[in-house]
LUMKOLSE-164827 format. One record per residue (C-alpha): residue number from 1; residue in three letters; chain; x, y, z. Coordinates in nm, 3 decimals, always signed. Example, Ala and Ser with C-alpha at 12.3 -4.5 7.8 and 13.67 -1.06 7.14 Angstrom:
REM LUMKOLSE-164827
 seq type mol       X       Y       Z
   1  ALA   A  +1.230  -0.450  +0.780
   2  SER   A  +1.367  -0.106  +0.714
***
This chain:
REM LUMKOLSE-164827
 seq type mol       X       Y       Z
   1  UNK   A  -0.050  -2.915  +1.774
   2  UNK   A  -0.260  -2.800  +1.482
   3  UNK   A  -0.417  -2.457  +1.517
   4  UNK   A  -0.789  -2.447  +1.590
   5  UNK   A  -1.009  -2.387  +1.289
   6  UNK   A  -1.234  -2.087  +1.300
   7  UNK   A  -1.585  -2.226  +1.263
   8  UNK   A  -1.929  -2.070  +1.274
   9  UNK   A  -2.229  -2.181  +1.477
  10  UNK   A  -2.319  -2.446  +1.221
  11  UNK   A  -1.974  -2.601  +1.238
  12  UNK   A  -1.872  -2.475  +0.895
  13  UNK   A  -1.532  -2.324  +0.847
  14  UNK   A  -1.552  -1.949  +0.817
  15  UNK   A  -1.436  -1.805  +0.486
  16  UNK   A  -1.544  -2.100  +0.273
  17  UNK   A  -1.850  -1.921  +0.137
  18  UNK   A  -1.649  -1.608  +0.069
  19  UNK   A  -1.391  -1.813  -0.121
  20  UNK   A  -1.668  -1.977  -0.324
  21  UNK   A  -1.822  -1.639  -0.388
  22  UNK   A  -1.482  -1.508  -0.498
  23  UNK   A  -1.449  -1.797  -0.742
  24  UNK   A  -1.790  -1.713  -0.884
  25  UNK   A  -1.694  -1.348  -0.923
  26  UNK   A  -1.366  -1.444  -1.088
  27  UNK   A  -1.548  -1.675  -1.328
  28  UNK   A  -1.788  -1.396  -1.420
  29  UNK   A  -1.499  -1.156  -1.467
  30  UNK   A  -1.318  -1.403  -1.692
  31  UNK   A  -1.634  -1.455  -1.893
  32  UNK   A  -1.669  -1.078  -1.938
  33  UNK   A  -1.306  -1.055  -2.050
  34  UNK   A  -1.362  -1.333  -2.303
  35  UNK   A  -1.675  -1.160  -2.433
  36  UNK   A  -1.493  -0.829  -2.470
  37  UNK   A  -1.206  -1.001  -2.649
  38  UNK   A  -1.453  -1.175  -2.878
  39  UNK   A  -1.631  -0.844  -2.943
  40  UNK   A  -1.301  -0.674  -3.031
  41  UNK   A  -1.222  -0.952  -3.278
  42  UNK   A  -1.574  -0.924  -3.423
  43  UNK   A  -1.545  -0.548  -3.477
  44  UNK   A  -1.196  -0.581  -3.622
  45  UNK   A  -1.317  -0.834  -3.879
  46  UNK   A  -1.627  -0.633  -3.967
  47  UNK   A  -1.428  -0.312  -4.002
  48  UNK   A  -1.159  -0.465  -4.220
  49  UNK   A  -1.405  -0.654  -4.440
  50  UNK   A  -1.697  -0.413  -4.487
  51  UNK   A  -1.559  -0.060  -4.446
  52  UNK   A  -1.290  -0.085  -4.718
  53  UNK   A  -1.558  -0.193  -4.965
  54  UNK   A  -1.785  +0.098  -4.874
  55  UNK   A  -1.499  +0.346  -4.872
  56  UNK   A  -1.418  +0.248  -5.230
  57  UNK   A  -1.781  +0.283  -5.331
  58  UNK   A  -1.816  +0.627  -5.175
  59  UNK   A  -1.489  +0.729  -5.338
  60  UNK   A  -1.620  +0.618  -5.677
  61  UNK   A  -1.958  +0.779  -5.623
  62  UNK   A  -1.826  +1.124  -5.540
  63  UNK   A  -1.561  +1.108  -5.807
  64  UNK   A  -1.815  +1.013  -6.071
  65  UNK   A  -2.067  +1.279  -5.981
  66  UNK   A  -1.829  +1.573  -5.925
  67  UNK   A  -1.566  +1.505  -6.193
  68  UNK   A  -1.751  +1.740  -6.428
  69  UNK   A  -1.599  +2.027  -6.230
  70  UNK   A  -1.251  +1.896  -6.305
  71  UNK   A  -1.342  +1.822  -6.668
  72  UNK   A  -1.469  +2.177  -6.711
  73  UNK   A  -1.125  +2.312  -6.620
  74  UNK   A  -0.984  +2.108  -6.912
  75  UNK   A  -1.218  +2.270  -7.168
  76  UNK   A  -1.502  +2.018  -7.172
  77  UNK   A  -1.756  +2.297  -7.220
  78  UNK   A  -1.569  +2.438  -7.518
  79  UNK   A  -1.530  +2.101  -7.691
  80  UNK   A  -1.897  +2.009  -7.642
  81  UNK   A  -2.018  +2.361  -7.718
  82  UNK   A  -2.188  +2.397  -7.378
  83  UNK   A  -2.299  +2.737  -7.254
  84  UNK   A  -2.275  +2.819  -6.886
  85  UNK   A  -2.649  +2.754  -6.851
  86  UNK   A  -2.629  +2.418  -7.032
  87  UNK   A  -2.344  +2.310  -6.806
  88  UNK   A  -2.557  +2.396  -6.502
  89  UNK   A  -2.852  +2.207  -6.651
  90  UNK   A  -2.628  +1.905  -6.701
  91  UNK   A  -2.523  +1.919  -6.337
  92  UNK   A  -2.881  +1.955  -6.217
  93  UNK   A  -3.001  +1.666  -6.439
  94  UNK   A  -2.820  +1.425  -6.205
  95  UNK   A  -3.046  +1.491  -5.908
  96  UNK   A  -3.416  +1.428  -5.995
  97  UNK   A  -3.383  +1.053  -6.052
  98  UNK   A  -3.107  +1.030  -5.790
  99  UNK   A  -3.353  +1.164  -5.533
 100  UNK   A  -3.647  +0.960  -5.665
 101  UNK   A  -3.449  +0.634  -5.645
 102  UNK   A  -3.348  +0.657  -5.279
 103  UNK   A  -3.662  +0.537  -5.098
 104  UNK   A  -3.752  +0.252  -5.344
 105  UNK   A  -3.391  +0.137  -5.338
 106  UNK   A  -3.385  +0.109  -4.959
 107  UNK   A  -3.715  -0.076  -4.953
 108  UNK   A  -3.593  -0.346  -5.194
 109  UNK   A  -3.244  -0.374  -5.042
 110  UNK   A  -3.342  -0.646  -4.795
 111  UNK   A  -3.535  -0.848  -5.056
 112  UNK   A  -3.273  -0.843  -5.333
 113  UNK   A  -2.990  -0.865  -5.073
 114  UNK   A  -2.725  -0.595  -5.019
 115  UNK   A  -2.449  -0.790  -5.192
 116  UNK   A  -2.632  -0.808  -5.525
 117  UNK   A  -2.814  -0.474  -5.514
 118  UNK   A  -2.519  -0.254  -5.415
 119  UNK   A  -2.282  -0.427  -5.659
 120  UNK   A  -2.535  -0.391  -5.942
 121  UNK   A  -2.581  -0.018  -5.878
 122  UNK   A  -2.206  +0.031  -5.875
 123  UNK   A  -2.154  -0.155  -6.203
 124  UNK   A  -2.424  +0.048  -6.379
 125  UNK   A  -2.304  +0.390  -6.272
 126  UNK   A  -1.944  +0.300  -6.352
 127  UNK   A  -2.050  +0.207  -6.705
 128  UNK   A  -2.247  +0.531  -6.741
 129  UNK   A  -1.953  +0.736  -6.617
 130  UNK   A  -1.728  +0.573  -6.873
 131  UNK   A  -1.977  +0.661  -7.148
 132  UNK   A  -1.971  +1.027  -7.038
 133  UNK   A  -1.617  +1.039  -7.172
 134  UNK   A  -1.751  +0.955  -7.517
 135  UNK   A  -2.030  +1.212  -7.554
 136  UNK   A  -2.026  +1.472  -7.834
 137  UNK   A  -2.311  +1.710  -7.757
 138  UNK   A  -2.533  +1.859  -7.488
 139  UNK   A  -2.818  +1.610  -7.532
 140  UNK   A  -2.592  +1.308  -7.479
 141  UNK   A  -2.431  +1.480  -7.183
 142  UNK   A  -2.759  +1.558  -7.006
 143  UNK   A  -2.908  +1.213  -7.080
 144  UNK   A  -2.613  +1.030  -6.926
 145  UNK   A  -2.604  +1.263  -6.625
 146  UNK   A  -2.971  +1.179  -6.565
 147  UNK   A  -2.906  +0.803  -6.583
 148  UNK   A  -2.603  +0.842  -6.358
 149  UNK   A  -2.829  +0.988  -6.090
 150  UNK   A  -3.072  +0.696  -6.121
 151  UNK   A  -2.793  +0.441  -6.084
 152  UNK   A  -2.630  +0.610  -5.784
 153  UNK   A  -2.948  +0.703  -5.598
 154  UNK   A  -2.968  +0.408  -5.364
 155  UNK   A  -2.603  +0.387  -5.264
 156  UNK   A  -2.561  +0.608  -4.960
 157  UNK   A  -2.899  +0.543  -4.794
 158  UNK   A  -2.842  +0.173  -4.860
 159  UNK   A  -2.501  +0.181  -4.693
 160  UNK   A  -2.632  +0.368  -4.388
 161  UNK   A  -2.919  +0.120  -4.356
 162  UNK   A  -2.685  -0.177  -4.400
 163  UNK   A  -2.440  -0.050  -4.138
 164  UNK   A  -2.724  +0.002  -3.890
 165  UNK   A  -2.795  -0.374  -3.911
 166  UNK   A  -2.430  -0.462  -3.849
 167  UNK   A  -2.316  -0.218  -3.578
 168  UNK   A  -2.473  -0.099  -3.252
 169  UNK   A  -2.605  +0.254  -3.201
 170  UNK   A  -2.290  +0.372  -3.025
 171  UNK   A  -2.064  +0.244  -3.306
 172  UNK   A  -2.242  +0.388  -3.606
 173  UNK   A  -2.116  +0.749  -3.627
 174  UNK   A  -1.750  +0.651  -3.649
 175  UNK   A  -1.820  +0.406  -3.932
 176  UNK   A  -2.024  +0.666  -4.121
 177  UNK   A  -1.741  +0.908  -4.044
 178  UNK   A  -1.498  +0.675  -4.218
 179  UNK   A  -1.726  +0.670  -4.521
 180  UNK   A  -1.768  +1.044  -4.529
 181  UNK   A  -1.396  +1.089  -4.489
 182  UNK   A  -1.365  +0.912  -4.819
 183  UNK   A  -1.601  +1.169  -4.972
 184  UNK   A  -1.371  +1.453  -4.872
 185  UNK   A  -1.066  +1.255  -4.982
 186  UNK   A  -1.239  +1.170  -5.310
 187  UNK   A  -1.265  +1.537  -5.392
 188  UNK   A  -0.896  +1.581  -5.322
 189  UNK   A  -0.811  +1.260  -5.506
 190  UNK   A  -1.025  +1.380  -5.795
 191  UNK   A  -0.805  +1.687  -5.815
 192  UNK   A  -0.490  +1.476  -5.822
 193  UNK   A  -0.636  +1.242  -6.083
 194  UNK   A  -0.750  +1.532  -6.296
 195  UNK   A  -0.401  +1.678  -6.269
 196  UNK   A  -0.260  +1.344  -6.394
 197  UNK   A  -0.507  +1.346  -6.683
 198  UNK   A  -0.391  +1.694  -6.768
 199  UNK   A  -0.036  +1.560  -6.790
 200  UNK   A  -0.152  +1.280  -7.023
 201  UNK   A  -0.313  +1.531  -7.253
 202  UNK   A  -0.461  +1.422  -7.585
 203  UNK   A  -0.382  +1.054  -7.642
 204  UNK   A  -0.559  +0.757  -7.794
 205  UNK   A  -0.801  +0.984  -7.973
 206  UNK   A  -0.932  +1.125  -7.643
 207  UNK   A  -0.872  +1.467  -7.492
 208  UNK   A  -0.770  +1.509  -7.127
 209  UNK   A  -1.119  +1.566  -6.988
 210  UNK   A  -1.249  +1.251  -7.158
 211  UNK   A  -0.979  +1.042  -6.991
 212  UNK   A  -1.111  +1.161  -6.652
 213  UNK   A  -1.450  +0.997  -6.717
 214  UNK   A  -1.312  +0.684  -6.884
 215  UNK   A  -1.055  +0.599  -6.617
 216  UNK   A  -1.287  +0.673  -6.326
 217  UNK   A  -1.566  +0.471  -6.488
 218  UNK   A  -1.342  +0.168  -6.541
 219  UNK   A  -1.221  +0.191  -6.182
 220  UNK   A  -1.584  +0.191  -6.061
 221  UNK   A  -1.671  -0.120  -6.266
 222  UNK   A  -1.378  -0.305  -6.105
 223  UNK   A  -1.501  -0.193  -5.762
 224  UNK   A  -1.846  -0.337  -5.839
 225  UNK   A  -1.694  -0.683  -5.891
 226  UNK   A  -1.491  -0.641  -5.571
 227  UNK   A  -1.812  -0.550  -5.383
 228  UNK   A  -1.994  -0.862  -5.499
 229  UNK   A  -1.707  -1.082  -5.385
 230  UNK   A  -1.640  -0.919  -5.046
 231  UNK   A  -1.969  -0.791  -4.903
 232  UNK   A  -2.170  -1.025  -4.674
 233  UNK   A  -2.547  -0.999  -4.685
 234  UNK   A  -2.588  -1.015  -4.308
 235  UNK   A  -2.413  -1.119  -3.989
 236  UNK   A  -2.559  -1.470  -3.991
 237  UNK   A  -2.419  -1.537  -4.340
 238  UNK   A  -2.076  -1.378  -4.289
 239  UNK   A  -1.840  -1.668  -4.367
 240  UNK   A  -1.534  -1.477  -4.243
 241  UNK   A  -1.672  -1.483  -3.885
 242  UNK   A  -1.646  -1.778  -3.648
 243  UNK   A  -1.966  -1.930  -3.512
 244  UNK   A  -1.917  -1.755  -3.176
 245  UNK   A  -1.854  -1.423  -3.348
 246  UNK   A  -2.169  -1.460  -3.558
 247  UNK   A  -2.373  -1.545  -3.248
 248  UNK   A  -2.235  -1.244  -3.063
 249  UNK   A  -2.297  -1.014  -3.358
 250  UNK   A  -2.657  -1.132  -3.386
 251  UNK   A  -2.707  -1.098  -3.009
 252  UNK   A  -2.574  -0.743  -3.017
 253  UNK   A  -2.834  -0.656  -3.282
 254  UNK   A  -3.117  -0.861  -3.130
 255  UNK   A  -3.209  -0.603  -2.870
 256  UNK   A  -3.008  -0.723  -2.573
 257  UNK   A  -2.918  -0.365  -2.481
 258  UNK   A  -3.208  -0.168  -2.624
 259  UNK   A  -3.501  -0.406  -2.654
 260  UNK   A  -3.594  -0.293  -3.005
 261  UNK   A  -3.428  -0.507  -3.271
 262  UNK   A  -3.564  -0.852  -3.182
 263  UNK   A  -3.848  -0.836  -3.438
 264  UNK   A  -3.658  -0.686  -3.729
 265  UNK   A  -3.517  -1.012  -3.864
 266  UNK   A  -3.868  -1.147  -3.930
 267  UNK   A  -4.033  -0.813  -4.004
 268  UNK   A  -4.253  -0.803  -4.314
 269  UNK   A  -4.300  -0.501  -4.535
 270  UNK   A  -4.576  -0.272  -4.414
 271  UNK   A  -4.699  +0.057  -4.554
 272  UNK   A  -4.776  +0.170  -4.201
 273  UNK   A  -4.403  +0.157  -4.121
 274  UNK   A  -4.330  +0.366  -4.429
 275  UNK   A  -4.595  +0.609  -4.309
 276  UNK   A  -4.439  +0.627  -3.963
 277  UNK   A  -4.114  +0.744  -4.121
 278  UNK   A  -4.295  +1.020  -4.311
 279  UNK   A  -4.473  +1.135  -3.994
 280  UNK   A  -4.161  +1.127  -3.778
 281  UNK   A  -4.061  +1.487  -3.690
 282  UNK   A  -3.695  +1.387  -3.656
 283  UNK   A  -3.688  +1.282  -4.022
 284  UNK   A  -3.783  +1.628  -4.143
 285  UNK   A  -3.577  +1.825  -3.892
 286  UNK   A  -3.254  +1.637  -3.960
 287  UNK   A  -3.325  +1.630  -4.334
 288  UNK   A  -3.356  +2.010  -4.346
 289  UNK   A  -3.027  +2.048  -4.160
 290  UNK   A  -2.862  +1.796  -4.391
 291  UNK   A  -3.006  +1.985  -4.690
 292  UNK   A  -2.802  +2.288  -4.582
 293  UNK   A  -2.488  +2.078  -4.539
 294  UNK   A  -2.519  +1.907  -4.876
 295  UNK   A  -2.591  +2.235  -5.054
 296  UNK   A  -2.255  +2.352  -4.923
 297  UNK   A  -2.076  +2.024  -4.997
 298  UNK   A  -2.195  +2.008  -5.357
 299  UNK   A  -2.108  +2.373  -5.410
 300  UNK   A  -1.752  +2.318  -5.293
 301  UNK   A  -1.710  +1.986  -5.475
 302  UNK   A  -1.818  +2.117  -5.812
 303  UNK   A  -1.689  +2.472  -5.809
 304  UNK   A  -1.377  +2.479  -5.591
 305  UNK   A  -1.142  +2.423  -5.890
 306  UNK   A  -1.305  +2.709  -6.076
 307  UNK   A  -1.294  +2.934  -5.769
 308  UNK   A  -0.922  +2.870  -5.727
 309  UNK   A  -0.855  +2.939  -6.095
 310  UNK   A  -1.038  +3.270  -6.063
 311  UNK   A  -0.816  +3.352  -5.765
 312  UNK   A  -0.514  +3.346  -5.994
 313  UNK   A  -0.398  +2.984  -6.012
 314  UNK   A  -0.337  +2.794  -6.335
 315  UNK   A  -0.563  +2.501  -6.424
 316  UNK   A  -0.305  +2.243  -6.317
 317  UNK   A  -0.224  +2.423  -5.991
 318  UNK   A  -0.594  +2.461  -5.916
 319  UNK   A  -0.636  +2.081  -5.918
 320  UNK   A  -0.355  +2.041  -5.666
 321  UNK   A  -0.480  +2.326  -5.446
 322  UNK   A  -0.814  +2.148  -5.397
 323  UNK   A  -0.642  +1.876  -5.193
 324  UNK   A  -0.550  +2.049  -4.860
 325  UNK   A  -0.905  +2.163  -4.763
 326  UNK   A  -1.036  +1.811  -4.809
 327  UNK   A  -0.740  +1.656  -4.627
 328  UNK   A  -0.797  +1.869  -4.317
 329  UNK   A  -1.172  +1.801  -4.337
 330  UNK   A  -1.109  +1.425  -4.355
 331  UNK   A  -0.905  +1.425  -4.034
 332  UNK   A  -1.157  +1.635  -3.842
 333  UNK   A  -1.447  +1.424  -3.968
 334  UNK   A  -1.294  +1.115  -3.807
 335  UNK   A  -1.217  +1.300  -3.485
 336  UNK   A  -1.572  +1.433  -3.453
 337  UNK   A  -1.726  +1.095  -3.537
 338  UNK   A  -1.509  +0.921  -3.277
 339  UNK   A  -1.599  +1.171  -3.006
 340  UNK   A  -1.967  +1.152  -3.106
 341  UNK   A  -1.968  +0.775  -3.056
 342  UNK   A  -1.767  +0.792  -2.735
 343  UNK   A  -1.997  +1.053  -2.578
 344  UNK   A  -2.308  +0.902  -2.741
 345  UNK   A  -2.430  +1.241  -2.865
 346  UNK   A  -2.510  +1.356  -3.218
 347  UNK   A  -2.692  +1.688  -3.233
 348  UNK   A  -2.485  +1.839  -2.955
 349  UNK   A  -2.172  +1.770  -3.161
 350  UNK   A  -2.325  +1.941  -3.464
 351  UNK   A  -2.409  +2.249  -3.261
 352  UNK   A  -2.031  +2.282  -3.215
 353  UNK   A  -1.910  +2.188  -3.566
 354  UNK   A  -2.153  +2.377  -3.788
 355  UNK   A  -2.044  +2.723  -3.660
 356  UNK   A  -1.695  +2.652  -3.802
 357  UNK   A  -1.843  +2.639  -4.153
 358  UNK   A  -2.071  +2.934  -4.081
 359  UNK   A  -1.772  +3.150  -3.989
 360  UNK   A  -1.590  +3.038  -4.304
 361  UNK   A  -1.878  +3.135  -4.532
 362  UNK   A  -1.938  +3.463  -4.350
 363  UNK   A  -1.575  +3.568  -4.400
 364  UNK   A  -1.528  +3.449  -4.760
 365  UNK   A  -1.844  +3.625  -4.871
 366  UNK   A  -1.711  +3.958  -4.748
 367  UNK   A  -1.341  +3.941  -4.837
 368  UNK   A  -1.219  +4.117  -5.151
 369  UNK   A  -1.016  +3.973  -5.437
 370  UNK   A  -0.702  +4.129  -5.293
 371  UNK   A  -0.686  +3.864  -5.018
 372  UNK   A  -0.672  +3.526  -5.193
 373  UNK   A  -0.481  +3.364  -4.904
 374  UNK   A  -0.759  +3.450  -4.659
 375  UNK   A  -1.018  +3.312  -4.899
 376  UNK   A  -0.828  +2.989  -4.939
 377  UNK   A  -0.800  +2.956  -4.561
 378  UNK   A  -1.175  +3.001  -4.533
 379  UNK   A  -1.233  +2.711  -4.774
 380  UNK   A  -1.050  +2.490  -4.523
 381  UNK   A  -1.282  +2.607  -4.243
 382  UNK   A  -1.586  +2.562  -4.467
 383  UNK   A  -1.495  +2.206  -4.566
 384  UNK   A  -1.401  +2.110  -4.210
 385  UNK   A  -1.722  +2.236  -4.052
 386  UNK   A  -1.944  +2.087  -4.320
 387  UNK   A  -1.793  +1.740  -4.359
 388  UNK   A  -1.746  +1.680  -3.986
 389  UNK   A  -2.117  +1.752  -3.928
 390  UNK   A  -2.242  +1.482  -4.164
 391  UNK   A  -2.165  +1.156  -3.973
 392  UNK   A  -2.354  +1.273  -3.661
 393  UNK   A  -2.665  +1.377  -3.857
 394  UNK   A  -2.678  +1.050  -4.053
 395  UNK   A  -2.616  +0.832  -3.748
 396  UNK   A  -2.863  +1.036  -3.543
 397  UNK   A  -3.174  +0.954  -3.743
 398  UNK   A  -3.073  +0.589  -3.778
 399  UNK   A  -3.002  +0.570  -3.403
 400  UNK   A  -3.347  +0.706  -3.324
 401  UNK   A  -3.546  +0.495  -3.571
 402  UNK   A  -3.629  +0.130  -3.504
 403  UNK   A  -3.825  -0.116  -3.710
 404  UNK   A  -3.642  -0.211  -4.031
 405  UNK   A  -3.879  -0.055  -4.282
 406  UNK   A  -3.930  +0.262  -4.082
 407  UNK   A  -3.554  +0.306  -4.052
 408  UNK   A  -3.506  +0.221  -4.421
 409  UNK   A  -3.765  +0.479  -4.526
 410  UNK   A  -3.648  +0.746  -4.282
 411  UNK   A  -3.284  +0.716  -4.387
 412  UNK   A  -3.373  +0.733  -4.757
 413  UNK   A  -3.621  +1.018  -4.710
 414  UNK   A  -3.364  +1.217  -4.515
 415  UNK   A  -3.115  +1.181  -4.800
 416  UNK   A  -3.379  +1.246  -5.067
 417  UNK   A  -3.470  +1.581  -4.911
 418  UNK   A  -3.109  +1.672  -4.843
 419  UNK   A  -2.992  +1.590  -5.194
 420  UNK   A  -3.226  +1.856  -5.331
 421  UNK   A  -2.943  +2.081  -5.218
 422  UNK   A  -2.748  +1.947  -5.513
 423  UNK   A  -3.001  +2.097  -5.753
 424  UNK   A  -2.983  +2.432  -5.576
 425  UNK   A  -2.605  +2.440  -5.556
 426  UNK   A  -2.537  +2.409  -5.927
 427  UNK   A  -2.711  +2.742  -5.991
 428  UNK   A  -2.550  +2.932  -5.703
 429  UNK   A  -2.205  +2.982  -5.855
 430  UNK   A  -2.232  +3.097  -6.219
 431  UNK   A  -1.911  +3.226  -6.375
 432  UNK   A  -2.068  +3.570  -6.402
 433  UNK   A  -2.065  +3.598  -6.021
 434  UNK   A  -1.693  +3.524  -5.993
 435  UNK   A  -1.445  +3.566  -5.853
 436  UNK   A  -1.628  +3.694  -5.541
 437  UNK   A  -1.939  +3.470  -5.561
 438  UNK   A  -2.107  +3.683  -5.298
 439  UNK   A  -2.458  +3.559  -5.380
 440  UNK   A  -2.372  +3.190  -5.361
 441  UNK   A  -2.175  +3.220  -5.039
 442  UNK   A  -2.450  +3.428  -4.878
 443  UNK   A  -2.723  +3.177  -4.967
 444  UNK   A  -2.520  +2.887  -4.825
 445  UNK   A  -2.444  +3.093  -4.515
 446  UNK   A  -2.815  +3.150  -4.457
 447  UNK   A  -2.891  +2.781  -4.506
 448  UNK   A  -2.626  +2.675  -4.257
 449  UNK   A  -2.755  +2.916  -3.994
 450  UNK   A  -3.107  +2.781  -4.045
 451  UNK   A  -2.967  +2.426  -4.028
 452  UNK   A  -2.806  +2.502  -3.692
 453  UNK   A  -3.147  +2.600  -3.552
 454  UNK   A  -3.304  +2.284  -3.697
 455  UNK   A  -3.045  +2.080  -3.507
 456  UNK   A  -3.114  +2.272  -3.185
 457  UNK   A  -3.485  +2.204  -3.229
 458  UNK   A  -3.419  +1.833  -3.285
 459  UNK   A  -3.217  +1.811  -2.962
 460  UNK   A  -3.505  +1.971  -2.772
 461  UNK   A  -3.762  +1.738  -2.932
 462  UNK   A  -3.556  +1.430  -2.844
 463  UNK   A  -3.522  +1.550  -2.486
 464  UNK   A  -3.899  +1.599  -2.464
 465  UNK   A  -3.972  +1.248  -2.595
 466  UNK   A  -3.728  +1.093  -2.347
 467  UNK   A  -3.894  +1.280  -2.060
 468  UNK   A  -4.236  +1.161  -2.176
 469  UNK   A  -4.113  +0.801  -2.186
 470  UNK   A  -3.971  +0.834  -1.835
 471  UNK   A  -4.310  +0.964  -1.716
 472  UNK   A  -4.493  +0.662  -1.863
 473  UNK   A  -4.662  +0.839  -2.152
 474  UNK   A  -4.535  +0.572  -2.395
 475  UNK   A  -4.626  +0.267  -2.185
 476  UNK   A  -4.902  +0.171  -2.430
 477  UNK   A  -4.627  +0.080  -2.678
 478  UNK   A  -4.464  -0.183  -2.456
 479  UNK   A  -4.396  -0.493  -2.666
 480  UNK   A  -4.401  -0.313  -3.003
 481  UNK   A  -4.029  -0.378  -3.050
 482  UNK   A  -3.960  -0.044  -3.223
 483  UNK   A  -3.860  +0.311  -3.135
 484  UNK   A  -4.189  +0.372  -2.952
 485  UNK   A  -4.084  +0.134  -2.673
 486  UNK   A  -4.047  +0.317  -2.339
 487  UNK   A  -3.701  +0.154  -2.298
 488  UNK   A  -3.585  +0.298  -2.629
 489  UNK   A  -3.431  +0.632  -2.533
 490  UNK   A  -3.347  +0.875  -2.810
 491  UNK   A  -2.991  +0.987  -2.862
 492  UNK   A  -2.941  +1.361  -2.824
***
């Protein structure tokens, strides 16, 4: 005899609906798994196609702007007849047009297309760098340094803006971290390359310092061609993605999670959006903090070889000794960027990393010449604290700005203000202050302490705006599709 079926009052077999529901749940779970697998493939392809290109460009950029410090060690000043003041003027000449170019460059990036614009900038500054190896006097030197700044000005703000259109908010810091890791490695690589040029010596009618500019300039020109070939203009034109991957990438950027990006694809240029970036308090607060960081970075990048020489190392050994501080900084930059993305916090991370650099500067400014090992150890702390703080501050402003032209302007304005630190830094470490450099270290120390308080203020401002949105004070902006939307919560 067959067992009786367990039926309900309507005569339906019990458990059928639960089985159907289970099938529905399983189907949804499988769909989620497929989406996650597709997203992993998408990120893998984006990371392996775009990031290597940008890493090369950042490497070239920092090599080509800071190689004068390496060239100086190999008697560039003596051969060109440059005084200490003229050398500093040549360094400072890089920054005015570099700063002036950043906002216009970001505003035209979308119109000209990233592929063409970024590759063109790279080609031009590579050519200028090569020509620096052929100069014969101060006037040629300062003219080419000025043009180099103009050509490089739009690179980093353009890359940050471009990445913000490719990756989500919670993925941005790690990718910027990868780029900034290449800046720290570029300084170390520059030391190794300069050491190799020192081994080449005077050949082909060129002295060692000239070969530094010529070889690095040629390498940059090759990278420009590579950029034009490899870089996609946008997700919807990325031929290396499948149709499903392109659709997913566009959906991720279309505001599915944050409700703010849906209008950016069709957004037209508006001066009011440029004005919003200038009025945004977060732009100025993060820019001031970044100004302190870049003042320190440029000081280390240009003068570390000279500092090490003054501590008793030979010129060749000084180039090699610049590598370890940047190597440690590169590792910690990636670690901090990864944790920042995972925890979805920016300013809070910086409140922890900046004190590392502050301690380093406080110690090195007050240690005598009889303790070179301690001083060298402090340079590792300085580089680590500074470099690891940069990805969070760059991702932070981009995360909290929506509307393409507002974000483009804000990112460029942040970098324009911060890069003024490059002008300051070249005058902070004259040879006459060595080997202690108390004045320069003290100024940077003060800037970093002030920068820490700017970051703390920014965290408090973001918290206040989020509370106001939760209380309905931003409801009048519903439907604007930008960072004023009540659903758009600021990252702390």
